[in-house]
C-alpha positions in Angstrom: -4.7 -10.4 -24.4 -3.2 -12.4 -21.5 -5.7 -14.7 -19.7 -5.0 -12.8 -16.5 -6.0 -9.6 -18.1 -9.2 -11.2 -19.5 -10.1 -12.5 -16.1 -9.3 -9.2 -14.4 -11.2 -7.1 -16.9 -14.3 -9.4 -16.5 -14.1 -9.1 -12.8 -13.8 -5.4 -12.9 -16.7 -4.9 -15.3 -19.0 -7.2 -13.3 -18.0 -5.6 -10.0 -18.7 -2.1 -11.2 -22.0 -3.2 -12.8 -23.1 -4.5 -9.4 -22.0 -1.3 -7.7 -19.4 -3.0 -5.6 -16.1 -1.4 -4.5 -12.9 -3.3 -4.5 -12.9 -3.1 -0.8 -16.4 -4.6 -0.5 -15.7 -7.5 -2.9 -12.4 -8.2 -1.3 -14.0 -8.5 2.1 -16.7 -10.8 0.7 -14.1 -13.2 -0.7 -11.6 -12.9 2.1 -8.7 -11.3 0.4 -7.0 -7.9 0.8 -8.1 -5.1 -1.5 -4.6 -4.8 -2.9 -4.7 -8.4 -4.0 -8.0 -8.0 -5.7 -6.6 -4.9 -7.5 -3.7 -7.0 -8.7 -6.1 -9.5 -10.1 -8.2 -6.9 -11.8 -5.2 -5.3 -13.5 -3.8 -8.7 -14.6 -0.8 -8.6 -12.3 -1.8 -11.5 -10.1 -2.5 -15.1 -11.1 -5.5 -16.1 -9.0 -6.1 -19.7 -8.0 -9.1 -21.7 -9.1 -10.5 -21.4 -5.5 -10.1 -17.6 -5.6 -11.8 -17.5 -9.1 -14.6 -19.7 -7.7 -15.2 -17.4 -4.7 -15.1 -14.3 -6.9 -17.6 -15.8 -9.3 -20.0 -16.7 -6.4 -19.7 -13.1 -5.1 -20.4 -11.7 -8.5 -23.2 -14.1 -9.2 -21.7 -15.5 -12.4 -20.4 -18.9 -13.6 -16.6 -19.2 -13.0 -16.1 -20.0 -16.7 -17.6 -16.7 -17.8 -14.6 -14.9 -16.3 -12.4 -16.5 -18.9 -14.4 -15.3 -21.9 -12.7 -12.5 -23.9 -14.7 -9.2 -23.8 -16.9 -8.5 -26.8 -15.5 -6.0 -29.3 -18.6 -3.8 -28.9 -18.3 -3.6 -25.1 -17.2 -0.3 -23.5 -13.8 -0.2 -21.8 -13.9 0.1 -18.1 -13.0 3.3 -16.3 -9.5 2.4 -15.1 -9.6 5.5 -12.8 -12.7 4.3 -11.0 -12.2 3.6 -7.3 -11.0 5.7 -4.5 -10.9 9.4 -5.2 -7.4 10.8 -5.2 -6.3 13.7 -3.1 -5.5 16.9 -5.0 -1.9 17.8 -5.5 
């Protein structure tokens, strides 16, 4: 797993565990929701400063965001977030 995916997955898991939306977390750290989404999905390469601010907002040590998920942990709900409009 790419380090960007590890970081993103850890951010997503912690954010959801805290009951935060992407919009709320993004506002707390001063970035756009779309940028945070890109981080969570491993498409963005966040700076050390951004990781620091995310860790503070999530109340974790920055280094913990680099730890690979444990094998026994449940996968996140990739569809979580904004409800989609019916077709």
